[in-house]
N, C-alpha and C positions, 0 to 999 in steps of 0.2 A: 923231897928234894925237887920235884918238878914245880912245886909252888914257889920255892926259893928262886929258881931260875926265872920263873915268870915274873916275880916281883923285881928281880934284878933288871930284866929287860925293860920292864915298864918304867922303872926308875931311870934307867939310862936314856930311854926315849924321851921322858919328860925333861930331863936334864938338857938334852940337845935342843928340844923344842923351846925351852925357856931361853936358852942362849941365842936362838935365832930371833926370837921376839925382841930380846934386849938389843941385838945387833941392829934390827930394823929401826928401833927407836933412835939409836945412835946415828944412823944414816941421816935422818931428818935434822937432828941437832947439829951434826957435823956440817951438813949442807948449809944450814942457816949461818953457822959461824964463818964458813968460807965465803959465803955470799956477802956478808957484812965486811969481810976483809977484801972484797972486790976480786976474789979468786973465782971468777965465774965458770971457768972450764972445770975446775976441780968440784965446785959446788954442784954444777950440772950433773956430774957423774954420781955424787952422793944422793941427789934427789931422785935420779933414775933408779938407783939401787933401792931407795926407800919404796918406790913404786912397785918394784918387783915383789917385795915382801908385803906391801899394803897398796893394792891397786886402787883403793878409794882414798888415797891420801891427798885430800884437796889442797893442803898446804904445799906439798911437793909440786903439784901441777901449777899452783899459783907462782911459786918461785921460778919454776921453769919458764913460765910466760914472761916474768920480769927479765929473766936472762935473755930470752929471745927478743925482747924489746930492746935491750941494750945492744944486741947483735944486729938489730934492724931486720930481723926475720919475721915479717908480719904474719905469714902463713902459719908458722909454728906457734907464734905468740897467740894467734887466734884460736888455734886448735886446743892449746892448753887452757885458755880462758873459757872456752866452751865446755871443756871437761870439768872444770871447777864449777861452772854454773849448773851443769848436768847433775853433779854430785850434791850441790847446795845452791839452789836458785836464789837464796837470800845472801849470798856472799857479796857484800856491797863493794868490796875492792875489786873483785873480778868483773862485776857489772860496770863499775866506773872505768876500769881499764879497757874493757871491751868497747864501751861507748867512745872513749877517746880514739881507739883504733879504727872504729867505724867512721868517725868524723874525719880522721886522717885519710881514709879511703874514699871520702866524699859520698858516703852512703847515708843520705839524709833520713830516709824512712826508718832504717834500722837504728840509726843514732837516736832519733826521736823516741822510738819505742823503748830503747835501753835507758834513756834519760828519765822517761816516765816511770819505768820500773825502779830505777835508782832512787827517785823521789820517794817511792812507797816503802822501800826497805832500809834507807840510810839511817844509821844510828850514830856512827862515829865519824863518817866522812860527809856529813850534811853540809859542811861549809864549802864543798866542792860543787854544789849544785849550780850556783851562779856561773862558775867557771865553764861547766859543761853547756849551760844554756847560752852563754856568750859565744862559745866556739860553734855551737850549732847555728846561731844567728849569722855568724860570719860565713858559715858554709852555705846557708840559704841565700845570702846576698851576693854570692859569687856567680 
């Protein structure tokens, strides 16, 4: 009888654990859907929920950075981009967006370093190299 109770509680525990994992996956998917529909406040909440269940969710941090960019909250955008890069230093989109932000803040040295790094890691966004270099040159000439 004790073994039966034990197996019952283990099964129950695994059932709830599985449901939480599925729910966490749904937060990211729901957040992306809402983001694409330009429902930024609702999507922000979903990405934050995803981070609660998955603190290393590089995608959620990246989307939060994009939302903060739209809200023109540079500090929170930068914080989230730095988190993405900490989790994955080769996330080219995060490096690109952080380089743009550093150019916007007129930080020439940091921008130059980020652009150099971007050139090393780019695979899908390589067409944006010239845009970054142009913006950096404009910053330097000011």
